[in-house]
N, CA and C of each residue as an Amber inpcrd file, in Angstrom:
protein
   744
 119.6980000 114.7170000 127.8790000 119.2850000 115.1730000 126.5450000
 120.0050000 114.3840000 125.4600000 121.3250000 114.1380000 125.7160000
 122.0800000 113.3470000 124.7470000 121.5120000 111.9400000 124.6460000
 121.1020000 111.3820000 125.8030000 120.5250000 110.0400000 125.7820000
 119.2580000 109.9930000 124.9550000 118.4000000 111.0030000 125.1470000
 117.1600000 111.0690000 124.3700000 117.4690000 111.2520000 122.8920000
 118.4760000 112.0810000 122.5830000 118.8540000 112.2880000 121.1930000
 119.3980000 111.0370000 120.5520000 120.2040000 110.2870000 121.3150000
 120.7460000 109.0310000 120.7920000 119.6470000 108.0110000 120.5480000
 118.6690000 107.9500000 121.4720000 117.5530000 107.0220000 121.3070000
 116.7390000 107.3740000 120.0730000 116.4820000 108.6870000 119.8930000
 115.7270000 109.1250000 118.7190000 116.4800000 108.8010000 117.4350000
 117.8010000 108.9870000 117.4490000 118.5990000 108.6820000 116.2640000
 118.5940000 107.1880000 115.9740000 118.6900000 106.3830000 117.0450000
 118.6390000 104.9200000 116.8740000 117.3110000 104.4920000 116.2780000
 116.2180000 105.1070000 116.7850000 114.8960000 104.7750000 116.2540000
 114.7890000 105.1710000 114.7900000 115.2460000 106.3720000 114.4570000
 115.1470000 106.8340000 113.0820000 115.9880000 105.9650000 112.1450000
 117.1690000 105.5630000 112.5970000 118.0190000 104.6880000 111.7750000
 117.3190000 103.3510000 111.5180000 116.6530000 102.8320000 112.5550000
 115.9440000 101.5610000 112.3970000 114.7790000 101.7050000 111.4220000
 114.0530000 102.8280000 111.5170000 112.9470000 103.0760000 110.5950000
 113.4680000 103.2100000 109.1650000 114.5650000 103.9640000 109.0020000
 115.1300000 104.1620000 107.6630000 115.6000000 102.8450000 107.0620000
 116.1820000 101.9800000 107.8860000 116.6320000 100.6780000 107.3660000
 115.4640000  99.8670000 106.8350000 114.2880000 100.0570000 107.4610000
 113.1130000  99.3280000 106.9890000 112.7700000  99.6570000 105.5520000
 113.0990000 100.8810000 105.1100000 112.7840000 101.3020000 103.7480000
 113.9170000 101.0080000 102.7630000 115.1150000 100.8030000 103.2670000
 116.2650000 100.6310000 102.3700000 116.7570000  99.1950000 102.2800000
 116.3970000  98.3650000 103.2530000 116.8830000  96.9860000 103.2580000
 115.7370000  96.0250000 102.9740000 116.0720000  94.9290000 102.3040000
 115.0930000  93.8690000 102.0740000 115.5950000  92.5860000 102.7310000
 114.6760000  91.8760000 103.3510000 115.0080000  90.6150000 104.0080000
 113.9100000  89.6080000 103.6880000 114.2430000  88.6290000 102.8970000
 113.2800000  87.5740000 102.5990000 113.5540000  86.3810000 103.5080000
 112.5050000  85.7170000 103.8960000 112.6090000  84.5650000 104.7950000
 111.8650000  83.3940000 104.1810000 112.5010000  82.2500000 104.1470000
 111.8380000  81.0480000 103.6430000 110.6780000  80.6860000 104.5700000
 109.5790000  80.2710000 103.9680000 108.4020000  79.8890000 104.7550000
 108.0610000  78.4390000 104.4190000 108.7110000  77.4850000 105.0870000
 108.3810000  76.0820000 104.8370000 106.9640000  75.7630000 105.2970000
 106.4110000  74.6650000 104.8140000 105.0250000  74.3170000 105.1140000
 104.7310000  74.2760000 106.6150000 105.5770000  73.6410000 107.4570000
 105.2650000  73.6330000 108.8910000 105.1820000  75.0440000 109.4800000
 106.0790000  75.9400000 109.0460000 106.0500000  77.3170000 109.5520000
 104.7800000  78.0290000 109.1060000 104.3860000  77.8320000 107.8360000
 103.1770000  78.4780000 107.3290000 101.9410000  77.9620000 108.0560000
 101.8980000  76.6650000 108.3080000 100.7580000  76.1010000 109.0350000
 100.6900000  76.6700000 110.4500000 101.8630000  76.8420000 111.0790000
 101.8940000  77.4320000 112.4100000 101.4190000  78.8740000 112.4070000
 101.8440000  79.6230000 111.3870000 101.4140000  81.0190000 111.2650000
  99.9070000  81.0900000 111.0120000  99.4090000  80.2260000 110.1470000
  97.9670000  80.1830000 109.8870000  97.1950000  79.8550000 111.1620000
  97.7340000  78.9120000 111.9490000  97.0780000  78.5460000 113.2060000
  97.0310000  79.7410000 114.1580000  98.1380000  80.4860000 114.2490000
  98.1700000  81.6810000 115.1090000  97.1550000  82.7180000 114.6470000
  97.0710000  82.9120000 113.3220000  96.1290000  83.8930000 112.7810000
  94.6860000  83.4820000 113.0730000  94.3950000  82.2000000 112.9180000
  93.0420000  81.7110000 113.1800000  92.7100000  81.8260000 114.6620000
  93.6780000  81.5190000 115.5290000  93.4560000  81.6290000 116.9670000
  93.1510000  83.0700000 117.3680000  93.7920000  84.0250000 116.7070000
  93.5170000  85.4380000 116.9860000  92.1260000  85.8560000 116.5090000
  91.6930000  85.2930000 115.3780000  90.5280000  85.8350000 114.6740000
  89.2280000  85.0630000 114.8600000  89.2800000  83.8320000 115.3380000
  88.0720000  83.0230000 115.3830000  87.5070000  82.8250000 116.7910000
  88.2670000  82.2790000 117.7490000  87.6800000  82.0540000 119.0830000
  87.2120000  83.3510000 119.7270000  86.0990000  83.2750000 120.4160000
  85.5180000  84.4800000 121.0060000  86.4530000  85.1190000 122.0280000
  87.1880000  84.2970000 122.7860000  88.0530000  84.8360000 123.8430000
  89.1500000  85.7210000 123.2780000  89.7740000  85.3000000 122.1840000
  90.8470000  86.1010000 121.5910000  90.2940000  87.1940000 120.6810000
  89.1690000  86.9050000 120.0100000  88.5800000  87.9160000 119.1310000
  88.1020000  89.1310000 119.9140000  87.7510000  88.9140000 121.1680000
  87.3210000  90.0270000 122.0150000  88.3790000  91.1310000 122.0290000
  89.6690000  90.7260000 121.9730000  90.7620000  91.7060000 122.0210000
  91.3130000  92.0190000 120.6390000  91.5890000  90.9930000 119.8380000
  92.1110000  91.2640000 118.5030000  91.0720000  91.9730000 117.6450000
  89.7970000  91.7030000 117.9170000  88.7350000  92.3720000 117.1760000
  88.7550000  93.8820000 117.3580000  89.2780000  94.3610000 118.4860000
  89.4180000  95.8050000 118.6810000  90.3830000  96.3870000 117.6590000
  91.4660000  95.6450000 117.3830000  92.4370000  96.1050000 116.3870000
  91.8160000  96.0930000 114.9930000  91.0540000  95.0470000 114.6810000
  90.3820000  94.9770000 113.3800000  89.3830000  96.1300000 113.2380000
  88.6510000  96.4170000 114.3170000  87.7280000  97.5590000 114.2950000
  88.4880000  98.8580000 114.0840000  89.6480000  98.9860000 114.7190000
  90.4730000 100.1790000 114.5580000  90.8910000 100.3520000 113.0970000
  91.3340000  99.2620000 112.4680000  91.7050000  99.3180000 111.0500000
  90.4910000  99.6800000 110.2040000  89.3340000  99.1180000 110.5360000
  88.0850000  99.4410000 109.8440000  87.8270000 100.9510000 109.8860000
  87.9140000 101.5300000 111.0790000  87.6430000 102.9570000 111.2210000
  88.7210000 103.8080000 110.5540000  89.9680000 103.3480000 110.5900000
  91.0250000 104.0700000 109.8780000  90.7780000 104.0410000 108.3760000
  90.1750000 102.9520000 107.8800000  89.7940000 102.9090000 106.4740000
  88.8430000 104.0400000 106.1330000  87.8310000 104.2450000 106.9970000
  86.9240000 105.3760000 106.8020000  87.6870000 106.7030000 106.8470000
  88.5700000 106.8390000 107.8620000  89.2350000 108.1240000 108.0950000
  90.1520000 108.5100000 106.9370000  91.0080000 107.5890000 106.5130000
  91.9600000 107.9400000 105.4600000  91.2850000 108.0430000 104.0950000
  90.1970000 107.3030000 103.8990000  89.4150000 107.4900000 102.6660000
  88.7840000 108.8750000 102.6530000  88.3360000 109.3440000 103.8170000
  87.7740000 110.6910000 103.9060000  88.8410000 111.7410000 103.5830000
  90.0360000 111.5620000 104.1410000  91.1110000 112.5170000 103.8820000
  91.5030000 112.5440000 102.4090000  91.4070000 111.3940000 101.7380000
  91.7480000 111.3210000 100.3100000  90.8720000 112.2480000  99.4710000
  89.6500000 112.4730000  99.9140000  88.7230000 113.3070000  99.1320000
  88.6340000 114.7260000  99.6770000  89.5210000 115.0820000 100.5960000
  89.5410000 116.4310000 101.1250000  88.5840000 116.6950000 102.2730000
  87.9790000 115.6420000 102.8140000  87.0930000 115.8250000 103.9530000
  87.9190000 116.0670000 105.2210000  87.3030000 116.6860000 106.2030000
  87.9600000 116.9550000 107.4830000  87.4740000 115.9290000 108.5030000
  88.4120000 115.2340000 109.1270000  88.0710000 114.2260000 110.1300000
  88.0410000 114.8930000 111.5010000  86.8860000 114.8420000 112.1400000
  86.7200000 115.4860000 113.4520000  87.0650000 114.5470000 114.6000000
  86.5980000 113.3020000 114.5280000  86.8300000 112.3940000 115.6500000
  86.6820000 110.9470000 115.2130000  87.3380000 110.0770000 115.9670000
  87.2520000 108.6400000 115.7350000  87.1690000 107.9810000 117.1050000
  86.1770000 107.1350000 117.2830000  85.9730000 106.4550000 118.5630000
  85.8280000 104.9520000 118.3450000  86.3150000 104.1760000 119.3070000
  86.1860000 102.7220000 119.2660000  85.6350000 102.2640000 120.6050000
  84.6280000 101.3890000 120.5670000  84.0410000 100.8620000 121.7900000
  84.5680000  99.4730000 122.1030000  84.5150000  99.1060000 123.3660000
  84.9590000  97.7710000 123.7720000  84.0750000  96.6700000 123.1860000
  82.8830000  97.0470000 122.7200000  81.9820000  96.0780000 122.0780000
  82.2470000  95.9620000 120.5810000  83.4040000  96.4950000 120.1140000
  83.8210000  96.4690000 118.7030000  83.0220000  97.4370000 117.8440000
  82.3160000  98.3420000 118.4690000  81.6520000  99.3870000 117.6990000
  82.6660000 100.4770000 117.3790000  82.3720000 101.2590000 116.3650000
  83.2560000 102.3570000 115.9870000  82.4480000 103.4820000 115.3850000
  82.9750000 104.6870000 115.4930000  82.2620000 105.8430000 114.9380000
  83.2630000 106.8800000 114.4750000  83.1430000 107.2410000 113.1990000
  83.9730000 108.3000000 112.6340000  83.0800000 109.4820000 112.2800000
  83.5110000 110.6640000 112.6350000  82.7880000 111.8820000 112.2770000
  83.6770000 112.7090000 111.3630000  83.2000000 112.9790000 110.1530000
  83.9450000 113.7990000 109.2040000  82.9800000 114.7340000 108.5000000
  83.5210000 115.7620000 107.8810000  82.6670000 116.7090000 107.1690000
  83.3690000 117.1560000 105.9000000  82.5710000 117.6070000 104.9430000
  83.1200000 118.0750000 103.6820000  82.0110000 118.2400000 102.6580000
  82.3520000 118.8600000 101.5560000  81.3730000 119.0920000 100.5040000
  81.3550000 117.9270000  99.5280000  80.1970000 117.7060000  98.9580000
  80.0750000 116.6890000  97.9170000  79.6860000 115.3450000  98.4750000
  78.7980000 114.6730000  97.7380000  78.3210000 113.3600000  98.1620000
  79.3570000 112.2770000  97.9280000  80.2420000 112.4780000  96.9200000
  81.2080000 111.4230000  96.6020000  82.1320000 111.1370000  97.7790000
  82.6430000 112.1910000  98.4200000  83.5670000 112.0060000  99.5330000
  82.9470000 111.2220000 100.6680000  81.6930000 111.5350000 100.9860000
  81.0030000 110.8250000 102.0660000  80.8070000 109.3500000 101.6990000
  80.4230000 109.0750000 100.4430000  80.2260000 107.6930000 100.0080000
  81.5480000 106.9280000  99.9640000  82.5870000 107.5880000  99.4610000
  83.9080000 106.9560000  99.3810000  84.4100000 106.6010000 100.7760000
  84.2730000 107.5190000 101.7060000  84.6810000 107.2650000 103.0880000
  83.8380000 106.1570000 103.7040000  82.5350000 106.1900000 103.4620000
  81.6570000 105.1790000 104.0370000  81.9300000 103.7800000 103.5230000
  82.4100000 103.6850000 102.2770000  82.6380000 102.3600000 101.6830000
  83.8440000 101.6470000 102.2750000  84.9290000 102.3860000 102.5770000
  86.2220000 101.7410000 102.8420000  86.4410000 101.3050000 104.2760000
  85.3670000 101.0960000 105.0230000  85.5110000 100.5490000 106.3650000
  85.6800000  99.0430000 106.3530000  84.6640000  98.3380000 105.8850000
  84.7140000  96.8700000 105.9010000  85.8500000  96.2900000 105.0500000
  86.1540000  96.8400000 103.8740000  87.2660000  96.2690000 103.1040000
  88.6460000  96.5520000 103.6870000  88.7730000  97.5480000 104.5770000
  90.0940000  97.9890000 105.0300000  90.9420000  96.8750000 105.6460000
  90.4200000  96.0410000 106.5660000  91.2750000  94.9850000 107.1300000
  91.8110000  94.0230000 106.0760000  90.9740000  93.6570000 105.0950000
  91.4260000  92.7450000 104.0420000  92.4730000  93.4040000 103.1590000
  92.2950000  94.6990000 102.8630000  93.2660000  95.4230000 102.0350000
  94.5970000  95.5530000 102.7690000  94.5470000  95.9170000 104.0460000
  95.7760000  96.0300000 104.8300000  96.4310000  94.6550000 104.9950000
  95.6100000  93.6310000 105.2210000  96.1520000  92.2790000 105.3300000
  96.8900000  91.8640000 104.0730000  96.3000000  92.1370000 102.9070000
  96.9680000  91.8310000 101.6430000  98.2660000  92.6150000 101.5210000
  98.2520000  93.8840000 101.9150000  99.4540000  94.6980000 101.8440000
 100.5700000  94.1400000 102.7120000 100.2280000  93.6700000 103.9140000
 101.2400000  93.1010000 104.8050000 101.8070000  91.8020000 104.2450000
 100.9490000  90.9590000 103.7050000 101.4190000  89.7000000 103.1190000
 102.3150000  89.9850000 101.9180000 101.9170000  90.9510000 101.0880000
 102.7340000  91.3290000  99.9290000 104.0760000  91.8920000 100.3720000
 104.0810000  92.7000000 101.4460000 105.3370000  93.2560000 101.9660000
 106.2650000  92.1480000 102.4310000 105.7160000  91.1600000 103.1180000
 106.5300000  90.0300000 103.5700000 107.0950000  89.2660000 102.3850000
 106.2580000  89.0200000 101.3780000 106.7140000  88.2800000 100.1970000
 107.8240000  89.0180000  99.4680000 107.7920000  90.3550000  99.5120000
 108.7960000  91.1640000  98.8260000 110.0160000  91.4650000  99.6980000
 110.0060000  90.9770000 100.9340000 111.1160000  91.2510000 101.8390000
 111.0740000  92.6420000 102.4320000 109.8920000  93.2610000 102.4270000
 109.7460000  94.6300000 102.9020000 108.9440000  94.7100000 104.2070000
 109.0510000  93.7060000 105.0410000 108.3040000  93.7120000 106.2940000
 108.7320000  94.8650000 107.1970000 110.0120000  95.1990000 107.1830000
 110.4930000  96.3190000 107.9890000 109.8250000  97.6190000 107.5960000
 109.7090000  97.8480000 106.2920000 109.0380000  99.0520000 105.8100000
 107.5630000  99.0450000 106.2190000 106.9310000  97.8650000 106.1400000
 105.5250000  97.7710000 106.5260000 105.3440000  98.1230000 107.9990000
 106.2400000  97.6200000 108.8450000 106.1650000  97.9370000 110.2680000
 106.3930000  99.4260000 110.5210000 107.3640000 100.0060000 109.8180000
 107.6570000 101.4290000 110.0010000 106.4810000 102.2920000 109.5740000
 105.9190000 101.9940000 108.4040000 104.7600000 102.7510000 107.9220000
 103.5850000 102.5820000 108.8750000 103.3540000 101.3370000 109.3090000
 102.2430000 101.0790000 110.2120000 102.3650000 101.8400000 111.5110000
 103.5660000 101.8740000 112.0750000 103.7720000 102.5900000 113.3380000
 103.4990000 104.0780000 113.1660000 103.9710000 104.6550000 112.0700000
 103.7590000 106.0850000 111.8270000 102.2700000 106.3830000 111.6260000
 101.5820000 105.5400000 110.8440000 100.1470000 105.7390000 110.6030000
  99.3750000 105.6810000 111.9210000  99.7290000 104.7140000 112.7700000
  99.0390000 104.5760000 114.0510000  99.2590000 105.7980000 114.9320000
 100.4830000 106.3050000 114.9500000 100.7770000 107.4720000 115.7750000
 100.0730000 108.7210000 115.2440000 100.0640000 108.8900000 113.9220000
  99.3590000 110.0320000 113.3310000  97.8580000 109.9580000 113.6470000
  97.3390000 108.7400000 113.7260000  95.9120000 108.5610000 113.9830000
  95.4930000 109.0540000 115.3560000  96.4610000 109.2410000 116.2580000
  96.1350000 109.7740000 117.5780000  95.4790000 111.1540000 117.4710000
  95.7450000 111.8550000 116.3770000  95.1450000 113.1770000 116.1740000
  93.6200000 113.0730000 116.1220000  93.1150000 111.9670000 115.5680000
  91.6720000 111.8280000 115.3690000  90.9680000 111.2050000 116.5690000
  91.6860000 110.4500000 117.3860000  91.0550000 109.6250000 118.4150000
  90.5060000 110.4740000 119.5460000  89.2970000 110.1140000 120.0000000
  88.6410000 110.9080000 121.0290000  88.1720000 110.0720000 122.2230000
  88.5930000 108.8160000 122.3270000  88.2340000 108.0570000 123.5150000
  89.4000000 107.1560000 123.9340000  89.3790000 106.7450000 125.1940000
  90.5180000 106.0410000 125.7840000  90.7790000 104.7090000 125.1030000
  89.7280000 103.9680000 124.7560000  89.9170000 102.6660000 124.1200000
  90.6860000 102.8040000 122.8150000  90.2890000 103.7450000 121.9920000
  90.9780000 103.9520000 120.7230000  92.4260000 104.3680000 120.9160000
  92.6640000 105.2440000 121.8600000  94.0300000 105.7070000 122.1230000
  94.9030000 104.5510000 122.5910000  94.3750000 103.7210000 123.4830000
  95.1500000 102.5870000 123.9850000  95.4730000 101.5960000 122.8690000
  94.4950000 101.3110000 122.0040000  94.7400000 100.4000000 120.8880000
  95.8280000 100.9520000 119.9700000  95.7600000 102.2480000 119.6630000
  96.7490000 102.8570000 118.7760000  98.1350000 102.8610000 119.4030000
  98.2340000 103.2740000 120.6630000  99.5380000 103.3710000 121.3260000
 100.1590000 101.9940000 121.5010000  99.3610000 101.0050000 121.9270000
  99.8900000  99.6610000 122.1220000 100.3520000  99.0620000 120.7990000
  99.5530000  99.2230000 119.7550000  99.9170000  98.6840000 118.4420000
 101.1860000  99.3520000 117.9210000 101.2680000 100.6740000 118.0540000
 102.4550000 101.3950000 117.5960000 103.6810000 100.9950000 118.3970000
 103.5070000 100.8020000 119.7180000 104.6400000 100.4180000 120.5640000
 105.1840000  99.0460000 120.1650000 104.2860000  98.0960000 119.8960000
 104.7300000  96.7640000 119.4720000 105.4850000  96.8550000 118.1530000
 104.9570000  97.6510000 117.2270000 105.6360000  97.8190000 115.9340000
 107.0150000  98.4400000 116.1180000 107.1190000  99.4250000 117.0080000
 108.4040000 100.0910000 117.2220000 109.4220000  99.1310000 117.8520000
 108.9810000  98.3310000 118.8120000 109.8830000  97.3680000 119.4500000
 110.4040000  96.3670000 118.4210000 109.5210000  95.9140000 117.5450000
 109.9470000  94.9780000 116.5040000 110.9520000  95.6290000 115.5590000
 110.6820000  96.8620000 115.1580000 111.5850000  97.5740000 114.2570000
 112.9570000  97.7510000 114.9000000 112.9830000  98.0640000 116.2010000
 114.2400000  98.3630000 116.8770000 115.0420000  97.1200000 117.2490000
 114.3550000  96.0720000 117.7150000 115.0840000  95.0020000 118.3770000
 114.9440000  93.6190000 117.7340000 113.9120000  93.3890000 116.9410000
 113.6750000  92.0400000 116.4360000 114.5500000  91.7330000 115.2210000
 114.8940000  90.4670000 115.0680000 115.6340000  90.0210000 113.8850000
 114.7230000  90.0900000 112.6640000 115.3080000  90.3010000 111.4750000
 114.4720000  90.4140000 110.2620000 113.5310000  89.2290000 110.0580000
 113.9890000  88.0240000 110.3540000 113.1250000  86.8500000 110.1740000
 111.9210000  86.9130000 111.1020000 112.1380000  87.3770000 112.3340000
 111.0270000  87.5180000 113.2830000 110.0200000  88.5440000 112.7930000
 110.5140000  89.6760000 112.3000000 109.6250000  90.7100000 111.7590000
 108.8130000  90.1520000 110.5950000 109.4640000  89.3800000 109.7190000
 108.7530000  88.7890000 108.5820000 107.6080000  87.8910000 109.0400000
 107.8820000  87.0370000 110.0160000 106.8570000  86.1170000 110.4810000
 105.7150000  86.8600000 111.1820000 106.0310000  87.9010000 111.9610000
 104.9890000  88.6690000 112.6370000 104.1200000  89.4020000 111.6170000
 104.7540000  90.0260000 110.6320000 104.0010000  90.7450000 109.6020000
 103.1100000  89.7790000 108.8220000 103.6400000  88.6110000 108.5070000
 102.8480000  87.6160000 107.7810000 101.6520000  87.1610000 108.6090000
 101.8910000  86.8630000 109.8880000 100.7930000  86.4240000 110.7590000
  99.7430000  87.5100000 110.9170000 100.1890000  88.7590000 111.0770000
  99.2360000  89.8620000 111.2300000  98.4370000  90.0650000 109.9520000
  99.1010000  89.9480000 108.7940000  98.3930000  90.0900000 107.5300000
  97.3200000  89.0330000 107.3550000  97.6530000  87.7890000 107.6920000
  96.6670000  86.7120000 107.5690000  95.5250000  86.9180000 108.5640000
  95.8760000  87.3110000 109.8100000  94.8440000  87.5080000 110.8300000
  93.8830000  88.6350000 110.4410000  94.4100000  89.7090000 109.8660000
  93.5400000  90.7980000 109.4110000  92.6350000  90.3330000 108.2740000
  93.1840000  89.5220000 107.3690000  92.3760000  88.9990000 106.2660000
  91.2380000  88.1390000 106.7960000  91.5540000  87.2590000 107.7400000
  90.5150000  86.4090000 108.3420000  89.5060000  87.2690000 109.0950000
  90.0120000  88.2670000 109.8290000  89.1060000  89.1570000 110.5530000
  88.1910000  89.9390000 109.6330000  88.7120000  90.3620000 108.4820000
  87.8820000  91.0700000 107.5180000  86.7640000  90.1960000 106.9770000
  87.0880000  88.9180000 106.6930000  86.0570000  87.9780000 106.2200000
  85.0410000  87.7210000 107.3210000  85.5230000  87.5770000 108.5540000
  84.6080000  87.3440000 109.6750000  83.6200000  88.5030000 109.8140000
  84.1270000  89.7370000 109.7320000  83.2430000  90.8890000 109.8610000
  82.2440000  90.9740000 108.7140000  82.6560000  90.5340000 107.5100000
  81.7300000  90.5270000 106.3820000  80.5750000  89.5640000 106.6380000
  80.8730000  88.3790000 107.1740000  79.8140000  87.4220000 107.5060000
  78.9050000  87.9860000 108.6020000  79.5150000  88.6900000 109.5640000
  78.7150000  89.3140000 110.6220000  77.7750000  90.3510000 110.0340000
  78.2780000  91.1430000 109.0710000  77.4340000  92.1430000 108.4130000
  76.3020000  91.4730000 107.6500000  76.6120000  90.3860000 106.9550000
  75.5650000  89.6600000 106.2340000  74.4950000  89.1590000 107.1970000
  74.9180000  88.7330000 108.3890000  73.9580000  88.2880000 109.3910000
  73.0390000  89.4050000 109.8490000  73.5720000  90.6220000 109.9450000
  72.7530000  91.7730000 110.3320000  71.6640000  92.0080000 109.2950000
  71.9890000  91.8020000 108.0210000  71.0140000  92.0750000 106.9570000
  70.0580000  90.9100000 106.7150000  70.3120000  89.7660000 107.3260000
  69.4380000  88.6120000 107.1040000  68.7310000  88.1420000 108.3640000
  69.4310000  88.1390000 109.5030000  68.8400000  87.5640000 110.7180000
  68.6710000  88.5720000 111.8520000  69.5270000  89.5590000 111.9200000
  69.4760000  90.5100000 113.0410000  69.1790000  91.9190000 112.5080000
  68.0490000  92.0340000 111.8470000  67.7360000  93.2750000 111.1440000
  67.4420000  94.4370000 112.0900000  67.2780000  94.1470000 113.3820000
  67.0890000  95.2420000 114.3300000  68.3660000  96.0810000 114.4710000
  69.4860000  95.5580000 113.9700000  70.7530000  96.2900000 114.0390000
  71.1050000  96.9850000 112.7250000  70.1720000  97.0370000 111.7960000
  70.4520000  97.6000000 110.4760000  70.9340000  99.0500000 110.5310000
  70.4520000  99.8060000 111.4980000  70.7870000 101.2300000 111.5440000
  72.2750000 101.4820000 111.6940000  73.0200000 100.4770000 112.2160000
  74.4630000 100.6330000 112.4110000  75.2760000 100.0740000 111.2510000
  74.6160000  99.5150000 110.2260000  75.3090000  98.9050000 109.0980000
  75.8030000  99.9640000 108.1190000  77.0710000  99.8800000 107.7410000
  77.6110000 100.8120000 106.7520000  76.8450000 100.7220000 105.4370000
  76.4940000  99.5010000 105.0260000  75.7660000  99.3270000 103.7600000
  74.3880000  99.9900000 103.8330000  73.7200000  99.8410000 104.9660000
  72.4020000 100.4570000 105.1370000  72.5200000 101.9750000 105.1190000
  73.5210000 102.5100000 105.8230000  73.7230000 103.9600000 105.8700000
  74.0490000 104.4990000 104.4790000  74.9130000 103.7950000 103.7500000
  75.2500000 104.2200000 102.3970000  74.0300000 104.1750000 101.4870000
  73.2310000 103.1240000 101.6190000  72.0280000 103.0300000 100.8050000
  71.0550000 104.1580000 101.0910000  70.9150000 104.5020000 102.3690000
  69.9790000 105.5530000 102.7550000  70.4540000 106.9340000 102.3010000
  71.7620000 107.1670000 102.3590000  72.2790000 108.5090000 102.0500000
  72.5410000 108.7350000 100.5630000  72.7610000 107.6460000  99.8020000
  73.0830000 107.8100000  98.3810000  71.9410000 107.4220000  97.4590000
  71.0050000 106.6230000  97.9510000  69.9370000 106.1360000  97.0890000
  70.3170000 104.9040000  96.2920000  71.5740000 104.4790000  96.3830000
  72.0250000 103.2540000  95.7180000  71.5940000 102.0710000  96.5700000
  70.9920000 101.0250000  95.9800000  70.4870000  99.9060000  96.7760000
  71.5470000  99.2760000  97.6760000  71.0890000  98.8080000  98.8340000
  71.9970000  98.2370000  99.8320000  72.7800000  97.0650000  99.2560000
  72.1180000  96.2170000  98.4270000  72.8050000  95.0300000  97.9270000
  73.9980000  95.3980000  97.0470000  73.9680000  96.5860000  96.4330000
  75.1160000  97.0290000  95.6320000  76.3170000  97.2740000  96.5320000
  76.0970000  97.9160000  97.6830000  77.1940000  98.1650000  98.6170000
  77.7010000  96.8610000  99.2240000  76.7750000  95.9660000  99.5750000
  77.1910000  94.6700000 100.1040000  78.0060000  93.8920000  99.0670000
  77.5790000  93.9610000  97.8170000  78.3110000  93.2890000  96.7420000
  79.6930000  93.9000000  96.5670000  79.7850000  95.2270000  96.7030000
  81.0780000  95.8900000  96.6010000  82.0230000  95.4660000  97.7110000
  81.5080000  95.4380000  98.9590000  82.3310000  94.9530000 100.0710000
  82.8350000  93.5400000  99.7820000  81.9100000  92.6810000  99.3390000
  82.2470000  91.2780000  99.1110000  83.2840000  91.1370000  98.0100000
  83.1420000  91.9040000  96.9370000  84.0780000  91.8120000  95.8150000
  85.4950000  92.1940000  96.2420000  85.6150000  93.2920000  96.9880000
  86.9510000  93.7400000  97.4120000  87.5660000  92.7540000  98.3910000
  86.7870000  92.3180000  99.3850000  87.3160000  91.4090000 100.3960000
  87.6680000  90.0580000  99.7800000  86.8000000  89.5410000  98.9080000
  87.0840000  88.2650000  98.2490000  88.3070000  88.3810000  97.3480000
  88.4290000  89.4980000  96.6280000  89.5950000  89.6990000  95.7730000
  90.8820000  89.7470000  96.5790000  90.8550000  90.4450000  97.7020000
  92.0370000  90.5090000  98.5700000  92.3730000  89.1320000  99.1460000
  91.3410000  88.3870000  99.5430000  91.5730000  87.0500000 100.0870000
  92.1960000  86.1310000  99.0290000  91.6920000  86.2190000  97.7900000
  92.2430000  85.3920000  96.7100000  93.6910000  85.7740000  96.4190000
  93.9750000  87.0830000  96.3660000  95.3460000  87.5350000  96.1190000
  96.2710000  87.1350000  97.2590000  95.7800000  87.2070000  98.4910000
  96.5850000  86.7960000  99.6490000  96.9040000  85.3110000  99.5810000
  95.8960000  84.5000000  99.2190000  96.1240000  83.0520000  99.1060000
  97.1500000  82.7480000  98.0180000  97.0750000  83.4810000  96.9140000
  98.0480000  83.2710000  95.8230000  99.4560000  83.6270000  96.2740000
  99.5850000  84.7230000  97.0200000 100.9010000  85.1180000  97.5150000
 101.4650000  84.0750000  98.4830000 100.5990000  83.5700000  99.3520000
 101.0560000  82.5480000 100.3070000 101.4980000  81.2900000  99.5780000
 100.7550000  80.9050000  98.5490000 101.1360000  79.7350000  97.7540000
 102.4670000  79.9780000  97.0380000 102.6480000  81.1910000  96.5390000
 103.9110000  81.5320000  95.8470000 105.0810000  81.4690000  96.8180000
 104.8830000  81.9840000  98.0360000 105.9520000  81.9560000  99.0240000
 106.2880000  80.5220000  99.4150000 105.2590000  79.6930000  99.5400000
 105.4730000  78.3030000  99.8960000 106.2000000  77.5580000  98.7750000
 105.7880000  77.8140000  97.5340000 106.4230000  77.1610000  96.3920000
 107.8740000  77.5860000  96.2520000 108.1400000  78.8670000  96.5270000
 109.5150000  79.3640000  96.4050000 110.4200000  78.7610000  97.4660000
């Protein structure tokens, strides 16, 4: 029991340090190029995207879930498929909550990616890892299938190991790489969505923009434009932060 208590105290101390300590790491051009290469390797080739895409889908669905909670909706279940499909079931009164929840799926990876890059630039990568681990663990409450549970537990475990054992510079580089990879993944998914609306229209029924258009009466192109504006804005802000870190 004492051993378990000591381990819990060690973990809590490590989490608390993430919020109280700042560690900035220089990012020379060769290091940034290497990090960019790692992010692209995770997000572009089909072999790696098959697995990293599950994490991006998870972030997408968490965007729906936490947006729903923001408006007082009740989240019943969250599922993730090995084919990168996802499904969130929530309920509540009012059309605004449903629309707000429906909107924040596709932008979520880009928003989280920007947040991680900003945390690294501010020397707060430890806090980002601690918050991320807690969010992932809390999300287990919503998950209703094995794939989603495994993605959440594995992601949280990696974050916890980094918080407990990794050097601050290592945490900074991992957070930066993950932020860039999520940003690239968010852009990739946006292009995939655009393809559904232009070339693969037989899949329209699964499109968030199509569902939002059907349920709200607002034209689909407005929702697509909204997704694009948020994702493009996050990508531009992320690029500016990376340039600032490189210049510094």
